[in-house]
N, C-alpha and C positions, 0 to 999 in steps of 0.2 A: 285560375290562378296559375300554373309555367307554360307574353308578344310572338337549300336552297336544291331543294331537290334535284337530282339527277338519277343515278342508278345504283342499287343494291347496298349490299353489306356484306363484310368480311365472313369469312370460313372461321372456325376454331379459334386458334389463337391469333391470327392475319388479321381477323375483323377485329379484335380488342381495339384496334386503334378508330375505328368508327364508334364506340361504344363510351359513356360518357365517362363511367366511374375509371378509366384508365387515363393515369397522370404521367405527365412529363414535364419538367423545366429544363427548357433550353437554354442554351448559351446566349449570353443577351449582352451589349454593349450600349455604352451610352451617346448619345447623340445629341449638338443643339446646333439647329439649323435655322435661317430666316426663308421667307418665300413671300409670295407678292402678296397672302391674305394673313400671314400670321405676324404676331408681334415681332418686334425688334427685340423686344428684353429675352425670347427665346433664344437669342444668340447667345448669353450668358447664366441659361438654365443649367441645369441634366437631367430633362426628360430623357426616360429610357426608350429603347424602341428595337424591338428582336428583331435584328438584322441579320443573325447568324444563318447560315443556311440551315436547313433542319436535316434529319436522317435522308428523310425523303429527296433532299435535293441534292446530294453529294453523288448519286447517279441521276442527275437528273436528265429527263426524255420527255421532251414536248410533245404530246398528242396528235394525229392529224384531226382532220376536220370528221374524217370516216371515222375512226376510232374514236371521237369527244361524241359522237351518236352512238356507235354500238357497244362500248366495253360500260361495266358497271364502274358507278363512282362511287365513291367512299369517302370517308373522313379522315381528316389526323388526329392528334395525337389531342387532351388537351391538357394545357398547364398547371401544376400545383396551385401558383396562385388564384385562378378561378375558383379552386374550392375554398381558400382564404376569403372571396367575394362573397361567393355562396353562404359561407356561414354569417357574414352580416345580414345576408338579405332574410337567411331560415331567421334569425332573432329577430330583424325587425319584423317581418310576418307572422312570427310567434305572436309577438308584442299587441300586434296590429287587427288580426284576427281574435286574438285569444281575449281583449278588453274590447271589441267591437259586437264581439256573437252576444252577450249578454242586454246589449244598448236598446234592443227593442222593448223587453219586458221591464227594464231600466226606466223607461220613458213613458210607456203605454199601461202599466198598471201601479195600485199603490200598496202602503204595507199593510192590507188586509185581503187584498184583492188574491183569485189565485188562476194564476201562477202571481208569486209577489213582484211586487215593485216598486219604485220608489217616486215618481213624477210624476204621475196620474193623469197622464196628456190626451188618453185616448190613442185608438186607434187611427184614426187621420191625422191626428198631432203628430204619435211618434213615428208616422210612415213619413210624414210630410219632413221633421227634423232628421228622420234615419237618411233617408236622399240628400236632405244639403248639405251632410258631412260627407257622403259620399261625392255631393258633386265639388264642396270645398277641398276634400284631399288630393281631385282632379284638374280643378282649376291653378292653383299652387305650383304643378309642375314647370310653368309656362315660367313662372316666376324663379324655380332651380335653376331650370335649362338656361334661360338667359342668362343667369348670373353665372354660373359653369362656362359656359363657352365664353363668357367677355370679360369678366373679371377675377374669379376665386379661383377655376379652375375645379375639375370635379372630384374630386378625394377630399377639397378643402370645403367645399359647400355640403359634401355627404357627413362631415366632421360635424360642421353648425348646425346640422338638421338633427344629429342625434343626441346635441346638448338640449336644443329645444323639446323635442322628442320627451326626453326625461323629465324635464320641468311638466310638460303636459300630463303624463300618466300618474305622475306625483297628486298634482292640483286634483286628478280624478279619483286616485283613492284616498286622499284626506278628504274629499267632501264627502265621498260616499262611507262613509262609518256613523251609524245612527248616532252614537254619542257627541259627535263633532257638532253636528248641524240638525237645522229642519230641515221641510222641502223647499224653502226660498234657497238657502243658500246650497242645499242641493244643486239645483238649477242654474243657479250663479257658478257653480265648480264646474259643473258638466260643461255649460256652454263657452268657458272659458279653456276649458282641456280640451275640447273640440277642433276650437280654434286656432290653438297651439299644434296640437297632432297633428291637425291638418296645414299648416305650414312647413312642417319637419318631414311630413309625409313626402309633401311636392318636393323638396331639397333632395329628398333621398332617391325617390323613386325616379325623377328624370335623369339620375346620372348612376348608380348602381348597376343595372343591367345594360348601361352601355359602357360602363367602366371594366364589365367583364368580358363585354366583346371586344374591348381594346387591345385584351391579353394577348388575342390569337393574330400572327402575321399575315396578311392577304396576298397570299402565293399562286400563280398561275399554277392552271391543271397539270398535273405531272401522272407520267408512267409510273406503275409499281408491278412489280413481280410478287406474287405472293407464293408461299413453300408450296401450296400445290401446282403451282406453274402457270396459274388463271394471271394475265394480265387486266389490270383496274388502273383509275384514274383516281388519281389522290384530288379532290375538290375541296378548298379552302368554303365553298360556300355549304356544303355537307357538315362540314367542321362547326360551320355558326350555326347550322340547325339545330346539330346536337348540344352546343352550348347554352341555346335558349331553351332547349327540350329539359336539359341536366336543370339550367336555371327556373325552369317553372316545377319542378321537379322538387325543388329544397323548396319554393315557396308553400308548397302543398305541405310538406312535412312539417313546416312550422306553423301554417292553418291547424294544424290536427289541436292547438292547445285550445281549441273553442270546446273540445271536450270535456279538458278539463277545468275552462272557467267554468262553464255553464254547469256543471256537478259542483263545483264548489260555489257556484253562485245558489243552487240547488238547495245546497245541506250547510254552507257557512253562512251567506251570504256575501252581497255585492264589492262589502271590500275585498275580502278572501281573493274573490274572481279578479281585480284589479291590483292586485298586490303582485299576483302572479308574473304577469307581464313587465310590471315594472324593475322586478327582480329579474330575470331572463335576459332584459334588455342589454344589462351590462355587458352579454355577452360578445353583440356586438360592438362593443364599445371598446373594449379589451382587442378584439381581432383588428379592428382598424388602425388602432394606437401601434400594434406588434407586427403587422402585416405591411405597414406604411412602406417599406425599403424593397418587398418584395413585387410590389403594382408594377408596370407601365402606365405612365401619365404623359398622354399628346399634350402640345403646347397648346395655349391657349390662343385663340384669332384676335387677331388686330381690328377690334370692331370689326369681326364679319358678319355678325346678325345687322348692325347699322348700314351694312352695304349689301344685304341682303334686300333689307328693305327698300333701299334706292332701288336696285336694278328691279325689284317687283313694281317700284312708280314707275321706271321707265317704260318697263312692259304695258302696264295698264294707259300710259299716257298714248303708246304706239300699237294698241289691237295685237298686245300679245306677241310682238314681231320681234324674237329673241338676237337676231343680227342688231338689231338697235342699240342694246346693253354691250357689244363686243366692240372693246378697243382694237380690232384690227380694221372693224367695218368705218369708225366713226374715231380716227385715231387723233382729232382736233378739240375733241370732248375730255382727253386726258382722265379717262375712268381712273380710278384707283383699284382697280383689278386686273384681271386678264380675260382671255377666250374661255379659258378651263373652268375660271369661276362662274360662269354664265351658265355655260353645260352643266354644272354642277347644280347650280339653283333650279333648272330643268327638270333635273330627276327626283329633283326634290319636290317639286312643286307636284310630279307627275304621282307620287307618293302620298302627297297632302289627300290629293286629289280623291285615291281610293279610300281614305278615312271617312269621307263624306258623308255614307250610309253607317257606319260603327255607331253613329247614338243611340239608333233603334234596337241593335243588338244587344247594347250594354243596359238599356232600358228593361230588358226582360231579363239580364243575367242579374240587374239589381235585386229582383224579385226575392230571388232564394234568401235573401240576409232580411228581407221585410214583409213581403203580402206571404212569403211560405213558412211565417212563422206562427204570423197569424192562422192560417190554416190548419196548422197544425194544432193550434190549441182548442181547435172544434173538433179534432176527432180525439178518439182514446189514445192515450198515452203510455198507459201499461207501465207507468214510472219513469219513461223517459222525460226529460225535458224539454219544454216544446221548441226550443232552439238548437237541441242537440243535433238536429239528423244536418245542419247543414254539412256536418262532419263526412257524410258519405260521398259529399263531390268530391272533398280532398283524398277519400281514401280512392275513389274510383281513379283519381287523376293520376297517384301516386300508383297503383298498379297497372293503369293503362298506360301510361307514360312512355315506361321502359318498353312494353309489346310494342309499341307503333313505332318506338326507335330503334328496337334490337330488328322488327319484324314485318309491321304492317307496311313501313315507307320501303324497306328495303326491298319486298315481294313487288311492290308496284312499279317502281322505279325497274326492274330487271324488263318490265312489261314497255313502258311508258314515263316520260317524266311527268312528277305530279309538282305543278309549277306552282308556286304561290297565291294567282287569284283562284285557282281550281280549290284550293284548300281552305280559302276563306269563304266562298260560295258553300260549302259544304258545313262550315261553321254554322253560319245563317238556317241553313236546314235542319240542323239539328238544335238550335235553339228553338224554331218553330215547333218541332216536335215535342220538345221538353215543355213548352205551355199547352200543346194540346191536351197532353196527359194530363198537367194540374189544369185544363179545364171540366174535362171530364170527371176527372177524381172532384173537384170541386159538387158539380151537377151529382154526384150521389153523396157527398156530404149535406147538402140539400137537400136531397130525398130522404134521408135517413134520418129516424126519431131518434132522443124526443124534441130536440126545437127545429129539427128542419131546416128551413132559410134562415132562421133567426139564431145558429148557436153561441153567438158571441153575446157578452154578459151574463151568462148564466156560468156553476159550478161545476156542472157537469157535462161531457159535451155528445155531440151526436155519435151512434153506433158506427161509426169506419174506425179501421185500424190506422192509425200513424204512418206503419211502415208502406202501406200503399203510397206514399211520397218517394220511395226510394227510387223507384226507374226514372222523375223527374230530377231526381240530382244525377241521375248516373249520364243523361242524355245530357243537361247541361255541361258535364266534366268534358264529355267528347265534342261539343260543341267549342269549348276550350282550345282543346288542343288544336283544333282546325283553325278557328277566328282568331282568338287571343295570342295565341304562341306565334302564329304566324306573322301578327299584326305587329310583334314586338320585333320581329326578325325583317319583316318589310322597313321598319322604320329605319332599324341601323343600316341596313344595307345600302338603302336608296339616299341617303342621307351623306352632304359632304363630310369630311373627317372632322371639319372646325366647326361644323353644326350640330353633331349627332343627336348632344345633350337637349338643342332645343328641338327640334322635327320629332324625337321620341315624347315631348313632354306636347307635341301639338297630338299626337296621338292619344296621349294618355288624356287632353281635353277632350275627346270623344266622349270617356267616360261621365265626366261631369257634364256634356251636353243631354248622355242617358238621363243621368240623375234628374236634371232639371225635368225632362220630361215627365220622369217617374213622380217629381215632385208636382207637377201640375194634375196628375192621375191619381195623386190622395185622395179627393172627394170621393171616387167611388171605390176606395177600400172600406167597404161596410157592406154586411147585410142588406138585401141578396144580392148583390153585385158582384162578388169577386169571380163567378163563372164568367161573365161579360168582359171582365177585367184580362181573365187570362185568353179567353178568346181572341180578343181585339190584338193582343202581344202577339199570338199564333200567325196572326193575318199579315198585321204589320211584319214581322221577321223573315215571313215565307215570300213577301214582295220585294221585300228590301235586298234579299237577297237574291231575286230572280234579274230587278234592276242593279245590281250589284255586276251580275255575270256580265248583261248585256253590254253596260257600260264599258269596264274593264277587261275583257277576255282577251282584246287585243295586247295587252301590257304582257301578257304570256309569250308571246309572239317576240319581245324586245328584252327578254328577263336576263340573257347574256351578254347581249351588249352593254346594259346600263350595268351590270355586275363589270363588266370591261372595264368601267372606267376605274374601280376601283385598284385594279393592276397597276393603272398607270401610277395611280396615286401614293402606291405602296412604294414603287420605284422611285419618288422623290425623297425616300427614307433608305434609299441604297448607300452603300456603301461603296460600291464601285463607281470610281471618277469620271469614269465617262457618263454615267445618269444620275449621280449627285448633284445636288446645287453648288453653287461657284463655291469653289475651294477655302476663302475664307469666312464663309459661311457655316462650314462645319469645322465641329471640333470634338475628335475619335477619343473617349477613353476607354480604359483597358476593360475586355470583357469580363463578366462574372464568370465564375466557377458554376459548372453544371450541377443541374443537382436532379437525382431520378428517384421515382417511387411510383406503385402501385396500389389500387387499391380498388374494394367492388363498395355498393353501395348496398 
């Protein structure tokens, strides 16, 4: 739950700049421009870019190649506007996890069962529908990313998604009230609600993580001297990593809502569990509206996605020879793009290839909100709701994300660069360990009485304490820190500026494929097959991680080269007339007043 490394963290007060709770709003200027693949409408817009030098740039000193390899790398400050976007994400995730946590019981059981439910779809039906909901929520980001990059922009797409989201939660709340209808109306309302919520989730998820990263200016590495006298390199890639760690941290703060909604479900009913997310979601609406003027909004591309598909079509016809799509090589073709655009497509395709093995990872991750809940119902709960233990994944992430950001990653970077491909590999391994733990635990559940290998369908569980599930949730949280957060970071950093939402949606689409695999596995979510389900996922995740490493470890060697394209891209928005676009394509507006504040989470 919180999608590049180099070296180190700061000391005492200076190290605050690499720690995501520190906030600084820098001076910004508004600029309008045209580009070879940016819409001409942008020339009349007031999209804002953070172009003024940061404090680090006032005494800018470029590092040598030797210094890049030997000095510690630290991150820069995180602007206040990132906090506003993070609050929107927290509110949306609060609502999403708060309403989806009771779904398994709501679907699987009936009003007279223990635990109580509504739809009586049994374990297979509920697990299948649960995976469909996940699938739907991660297919729709493709639509959300396309619309944002081509027509509406990220901010407007997010706002539209929030309106649809509110409608979906309201339908779910109304149809879950026992006095309003019967089982048939509850099923109809549930289906309508998850369809609307899925559409809204796609419009928000594809764009919010991109919007928060857009608030950071991409600057070349520079030397900074700490108060201790140590020379370090301020690296925008580390800043980006810290932002996504912070973003994921806020996601998991929001996901703690499942602790409240599962208790409300247990003591008051499902209607109360769904009313809380409906009310809380309005915080996102208010923050979006009142924070609009603070956000940096990049221009909408001029049919850039359509152009990218044309480039890909040319590549497929020419055995992926990228020179075949370059105007400099084939000037007679009159391609409506430049060579740099083709190079960016090459980098984006490399990122998309990295995502190929992610569906297996997401399949094992999906068991946490489906089969793990069913497994818990087979065990002694001691008054704990069977869907409550999901919260331990979020709690572990809230504890360990700051530890990794502040201590683990800087410690590793003191001795060796920790590249994205390596981190993702570790994520797959921890996912495999989590499924191994679940498989061993399930075998003990089946060996315990009184029901042995058929504990489902009885009002009393087998004699195994449910808290033995907690290590599996903690292992999954470690896998998320390495694989999920890094995936978000990789999708953003390797995408062209005008396609970031769309490439992010491709990464999210891998989750949909994982849900489809999970849905196909739903026939084995019955007694006594759960042990084999978890064992199979453990083996699949381990093998996928090894294949991932063998196929893509070479990308670690070209990481800095690929990231360097971002520095060139950012220079296109520079106000220096030597490196800027044509003079008649730029309109400089008055800089905003600077705003400074600090906070600790």
